[in-house]
C-alpha positions in Angstrom: 2.9 3.6 37.7 1.2 6.8 38.9 0.1 9.2 36.2 2.4 12.1 37.0 5.5 9.9 36.9 4.4 8.1 33.7 3.7 11.5 32.0 7.2 12.6 32.9 8.8 9.4 31.5 6.6 9.6 28.3 7.8 13.2 27.8 11.4 12.1 28.1 10.7 9.2 25.8 9.3 11.5 23.1 12.4 13.8 23.4 14.8 10.9 23.2 12.9 9.3 20.3 13.2 12.6 18.4 17.0 12.7 19.0 17.6 9.0 18.3 15.5 9.2 15.1 18.3 11.3 13.7 20.9 8.6 14.4 19.0 5.6 12.9 19.6 4.6 9.3 15.8 3.9 8.8 12.7 5.3 10.6 11.6 3.3 13.5 8.1 1.8 13.9 6.4 0.3 16.9 7.7 -3.1 15.7 11.3 -1.7 15.7 10.9 -0.4 19.2 9.5 -3.8 20.3 12.5 -5.5 18.8 14.7 -3.1 20.6 13.0 -4.1 23.8 14.2 -7.7 23.3 17.7 -6.4 22.7 17.6 -4.5 25.9 16.0 -7.5 27.8 19.0 -9.5 26.6 21.4 -6.8 28.0 19.5 -6.9 31.3 19.6 -10.7 31.5 23.4 -10.5 30.9 23.8 -8.1 33.8 21.6 -10.3 36.0 23.7 -13.4 35.1 26.9 -11.5 35.8 25.7 -10.3 39.1 24.6 -13.8 39.9 28.2 -15.1 39.3 27.4 -16.9 36.1 30.2 -17.2 33.5 29.1 -14.9 30.8 32.5 -14.5 29.1 31.2 -16.0 25.8 28.4 -13.5 25.7 30.4 -10.4 26.5 32.0 -7.8 24.3 35.0 -6.3 26.0 34.6 -3.1 24.1 31.0 -2.7 25.1 30.6 -3.2 28.8 27.1 -4.0 29.9 27.0 -4.1 33.6 24.6 -1.6 35.1 21.3 -3.4 36.0 19.4 -0.2 36.6 20.5 1.4 33.4 19.6 -1.7 31.4 16.2 -1.9 33.0 15.7 1.8 32.1 16.7 1.0 28.5 14.0 -1.7 28.5 11.5 0.8 29.8 12.5 3.3 27.1 11.9 0.7 24.4 8.5 -0.3 25.9 7.4 3.4 26.0 8.8 4.0 22.6 6.6 1.2 21.2 3.5 3.0 22.4 4.9 6.5 21.4 5.6 5.4 17.9 2.1 4.0 17.6 0.7 7.4 18.5 -0.6 6.1 21.8 0.4 5.8 25.4 0.1 3.2 28.2 -2.6 3.8 30.8 -1.3 4.8 34.2 -1.9 2.2 36.9 -1.6 3.6 40.5 -2.0 0.1 42.0 1.0 -1.3 43.8 3.0 -3.8 41.8 3.2 -7.5 42.7 5.7 -8.6 45.2 7.8 -11.3 43.4 11.3 -12.6 43.6 13.7 -11.6 40.8 13.2 -14.8 38.7 9.4 -14.7 38.4 9.5 -10.9 38.0 11.9 -11.2 35.0 9.7 -13.9 33.5 6.6 -11.6 34.0 8.5 -8.9 32.1 9.4 -11.3 29.3 5.8 -12.3 28.9 4.5 -8.8 28.9 7.2 -7.6 26.5 6.2 -10.5 24.2 2.6 -9.4 24.2 3.6 -5.8 23.4 5.8 -7.1 20.5 2.9 -9.1 19.2 0.6 -6.0 19.4 3.2 -3.9 17.6 3.6 -6.5 14.8 -0.2 -6.7 14.4 -0.4 -2.8 14.4 2.3 -2.6 11.7 0.6 -5.3 9.6 3.6 -7.6 10.0 1.6 -10.4 11.7 -1.9 -11.7 11.4 -4.4 -10.9 14.1 -4.2 -13.9 16.5 -7.3 -15.6 17.8 -8.7 -14.7 21.1 -8.5 -11.2 22.5 -4.9 -10.0 22.5 -4.1 -6.7 24.2 -3.8 -3.5 22.3 -0.6 -1.6 22.3 -1.7 0.7 25.2 -2.9 -2.3 27.2 0.2 -4.4 26.5 2.5 -1.4 27.2 0.7 -0.8 30.5 1.2 -4.4 31.5 4.9 -4.3 30.4 5.5 -1.1 32.4 4.0 -2.6 35.5 6.1 -5.8 35.0 9.2 -3.6 34.7 8.3 -1.9 37.9 7.8 -5.3 39.5 11.3 -6.4 38.5 12.7 -3.0 39.7 11.1 -3.6 43.1 12.5 -7.1 43.3 15.9 -5.7 42.5 15.6 -2.8 45.0 15.6 -0.1 42.3 13.6 3.0 41.8 12.7 2.6 38.1 11.7 6.3 37.4 14.9 7.5 39.0 16.9 5.0 36.9 15.0 6.2 33.8 15.8 9.8 34.5 19.5 9.0 34.9 19.5 7.0 31.7 17.8 9.9 29.9 20.4 12.3 31.1 23.2 10.1 29.8 21.4 9.6 26.5 21.0 13.4 26.2 24.7 13.8 26.7 25.3 11.1 24.0 23.1 12.9 21.6 24.6 16.3 22.3 28.1 14.9 21.7 26.8 14.1 18.2 25.4 17.6 17.7 21.8 16.5 18.3 19.6 18.3 20.8 
């Protein structure tokens, strides 16, 4: 993602993190944000399954509709950027074009990259041992995960920064409805 767009999304992430911090029963850490990324990946997968005509009735909550692929991918991106933000760092902008992949491989790429970010967060928060080899740092893993999210957005025909801005606007309304922000 180009630096100017990434900077804008990071600024929105910091603003939203500040607001959502007031709604959480406990302070979030990088590991909490990485766990939230897995929740949001589940929501995204549910949307993709539904749009692919799979029977997801056993996985759905009628009182909590989850059906907007762009919004759920934006939620994933918020959790990814929150992981770096809460670690006091940021992903590195990567202006190179994303890979051209079909939806299935692009989703798997995002899953792998998110797992690497979660591992980096767990090591950062001293909740996991340092694995052998050379695992990526939070900034490196976050950069890879952001690029993977962009790759999936491209495969789905979505503009991820636009989806993020729309999600941030909705999240701001939610926070204001609770007297925050």
